[in-house]
C-alpha positions in Angstrom: -14.0 28.6 160.2 -16.0 30.6 157.6 -15.0 31.5 154.1 -14.5 35.1 155.2 -11.9 33.9 157.8 -10.0 32.1 155.0 -9.8 35.2 153.0 -9.0 37.4 156.0 -6.0 35.2 156.8 -4.4 36.2 153.6 -5.4 39.8 153.8 -3.7 40.2 157.2 -0.5 38.6 155.8 -0.7 41.0 152.9 -0.9 44.2 154.9 1.8 43.1 157.4 4.1 42.0 154.6 4.4 45.4 153.1 4.1 47.6 156.2 6.7 46.0 158.4 10.0 44.0 158.1 10.6 44.3 154.4 11.0 48.0 154.4 14.3 49.8 154.3 15.2 52.1 157.2 17.4 54.4 155.4 21.2 55.0 155.1 23.8 56.0 157.7 23.0 58.7 160.2 23.8 62.1 158.9 26.6 64.0 160.6 25.5 66.7 163.0 27.4 69.4 165.0 25.0 68.7 167.9 26.4 65.8 169.9 23.0 65.0 171.5 21.3 65.0 168.2 23.9 62.8 166.7 23.6 60.3 169.5 19.8 60.3 169.3 19.9 59.7 165.6 22.3 56.8 165.9 20.2 55.3 168.7 17.1 55.6 166.6 18.6 53.9 163.6 19.9 51.1 165.8 16.6 50.6 167.6 14.7 50.4 164.3 17.2 48.0 162.8 16.7 45.7 165.8 12.9 45.9 165.6 12.5 48.0 168.7 10.1 50.3 167.1 8.6 52.0 170.2 12.2 52.9 171.3 13.0 54.2 167.8 9.8 56.3 167.8 10.7 57.8 171.1 14.1 58.8 169.7 12.7 60.2 166.5 10.1 62.2 168.5 12.9 63.9 170.4 14.8 64.6 167.2 11.7 66.1 165.7 11.4 68.4 168.7 14.9 69.7 167.9 14.2 70.1 164.2 10.4 70.2 163.6 10.9 71.0 159.8 13.0 67.9 159.2 10.8 65.8 156.8 13.0 62.6 157.0 12.8 62.6 160.8 9.0 63.2 160.7 8.5 60.3 158.3 10.8 58.0 160.4 8.7 58.8 163.5 5.4 58.1 161.7 6.8 54.9 160.2 7.8 53.6 163.6 4.5 54.6 165.2 2.8 52.6 162.4 5.0 49.6 163.1 3.9 49.7 166.8 0.2 50.0 165.8 -0.2 53.6 166.8 -1.6 54.4 163.3 -4.1 57.1 164.4 -1.3 59.0 166.1 0.9 58.6 163.0 -1.9 60.0 160.9 -2.4 62.9 163.2 1.3 63.8 162.8 1.1 63.5 159.0 -2.0 65.7 158.9 -0.3 68.3 161.0 2.5 68.5 158.5 0.4 68.6 155.4 1.1 72.2 154.7 4.9 71.8 154.8 5.3 68.4 153.1 1.9 67.6 151.5 3.2 67.5 147.9 6.3 65.4 148.7 6.2 61.9 147.3 7.8 60.5 150.5 5.1 62.2 152.6 2.3 60.9 150.3 3.7 57.3 150.3 3.7 57.3 154.1 0.3 58.8 154.2 -1.0 56.1 151.9 0.5 53.4 154.1 -1.2 54.8 157.1 -4.5 54.7 155.3 -3.9 51.1 154.4 -3.2 50.3 158.0 -6.5 52.0 158.9 -8.3 49.7 156.4 -8.9 52.5 153.8 -7.7 50.9 150.6 -9.5 53.3 148.3 -8.0 56.3 150.1 -4.6 54.6 150.0 -4.8 53.9 146.3 -5.8 57.5 145.6 -2.9 58.8 147.7 -0.4 56.5 146.0 -1.5 57.7 142.6 -0.9 61.2 143.8 2.6 60.2 145.0 3.3 58.7 141.5 2.2 61.9 139.8 4.3 64.0 142.1 7.5 61.9 141.9 7.3 59.4 139.1 7.4 55.6 139.4 8.3 54.3 142.8 8.2 50.7 143.9 6.9 51.4 147.4 4.0 53.4 146.0 3.2 50.7 143.4 3.4 47.9 146.0 1.1 49.7 148.4 -1.3 50.3 145.5 -1.2 46.5 144.8 -2.1 45.9 148.5 -5.0 48.3 148.2 -6.3 46.6 145.1 -6.0 43.2 146.7 -7.9 44.4 149.7 -10.6 45.5 147.3 -10.5 42.2 145.5 -9.3 43.9 142.3 -6.6 41.3 141.9 -5.8 41.9 138.3 -5.1 45.5 139.0 -3.0 44.4 142.0 -0.9 42.1 139.9 -0.2 44.9 137.3 1.0 47.1 140.1 3.3 44.5 141.6 4.8 43.7 138.1 5.5 47.3 137.5 7.1 47.6 140.9 9.4 44.6 140.2 10.6 46.3 137.0 11.9 49.1 139.3 13.2 46.9 142.1 13.9 43.4 140.8 13.8 40.5 143.3 12.6 42.8 146.0 11.4 40.6 148.9 8.5 42.8 149.9 7.1 42.9 146.3 7.6 39.1 145.8 5.9 38.4 149.1 2.9 40.4 148.3 2.7 38.9 144.7 2.7 35.5 146.3 -0.1 36.4 148.7 -2.0 38.0 145.8 -1.8 34.7 143.9 -3.0 32.8 147.0 -6.0 35.2 147.4 -7.4 33.9 144.1 -6.6 30.3 145.0 -3.4 29.9 142.9 -1.3 28.3 145.6 1.1 26.7 143.1 2.0 30.1 141.8 2.3 31.5 145.3 4.7 28.8 146.3 6.6 29.1 143.1 7.2 32.9 143.6 8.6 32.4 147.1 10.5 29.3 146.3 12.1 31.2 143.4 13.0 34.2 145.6 16.7 34.9 146.0 18.5 33.4 149.0 18.5 36.6 151.1 14.7 36.9 150.8 14.3 33.4 152.1 16.2 34.4 155.2 13.3 36.7 156.1 11.1 35.0 158.7 7.8 36.4 157.4 8.5 35.0 153.9 9.4 31.6 155.3 6.2 31.5 157.4 4.0 32.6 154.5 5.5 29.8 152.5 4.7 27.4 155.3 1.1 28.7 155.2 0.9 28.0 151.5 2.2 24.5 151.8 -0.1 23.9 154.7 -3.1 25.0 152.7 -2.1 22.6 150.0 -2.0 19.8 152.5 1.8 19.4 152.4 2.1 19.3 156.2 5.7 18.0 156.2 7.0 21.0 154.3 4.9 23.4 156.3 6.2 21.9 159.6 9.8 22.0 158.4 9.5 25.7 157.6 7.5 26.5 160.7 10.2 24.9 162.9 12.9 27.3 161.5 11.4 30.2 163.4 8.8 29.1 165.9 8.7 27.2 169.2 7.1 23.8 169.4 3.8 25.1 170.8 3.5 27.7 168.0 4.3 25.1 165.4 1.6 22.8 166.6 -0.9 25.6 166.8 0.0 26.7 163.2 -0.3 23.2 161.9 -3.7 22.9 163.4 -4.8 26.1 161.7 -3.3 25.0 158.3 -5.2 21.7 158.5 -8.5 23.5 159.2 -7.9 26.0 156.4 -6.9 23.2 154.0 -10.2 21.4 154.8 -12.0 24.7 154.3 -10.3 25.3 151.0 -11.2 21.8 149.7 -14.8 22.5 150.5 -14.8 26.0 149.0 -16.3 26.4 145.5 -13.6 27.0 143.0 -13.5 30.4 141.2 -11.8 31.5 138.1 -8.3 32.9 138.7 -6.7 35.8 136.8 -4.1 35.0 134.1 -0.7 35.6 135.5 
């Protein structure tokens, strides 16, 4: 494995952490006089809650056909397309709605996330700054900015963004997860582990957080803890594969020249 592979491992975790499971999907479906619309909306919420993002996207697309000017439905469609990896399609929809919703903070945040998913951190940061100017401080915008800065290796700026996000949404699992990965990116595995170990109980129930914690322990060489965490979510073959990866990354990390970490 190369050094770039080591860094890329964390960057992949970082992007996925903020763009998938830790996001809220909204409140209860709004009441509607149209029975079909109401059924579709309920089905869309249920599918997204179960992680069936392609199904949810299909429902939201039909809903948007009924109400093309409904910004919440459009954003829900784009979000679920992003979850399924159809980011270019999501971006096309966003761009087609720029005239109607282009100044909305919610629109700008989703646009910024799409840019992150397309590996455009500079564009994402600029868009999130625009969202903050339009709607004031928002933890999602700040967290996405942090991801962008981390991808650009501007880790001090990333940390500032995460800290500001936490002031708005304390103990938020998505923010804590990305802060931990940010610390790991500069080699501070002790801090990364401390952040996730200190997360509230409900955050530790999130598979992605547990498996990132397993990764951190594995990189430190604590294979027993890594294995215990991995077994909570993965089958035996996946656990063995992960442990092999951890061992190789641990060896790589030991051979990697140490660099100065930011004060945190």
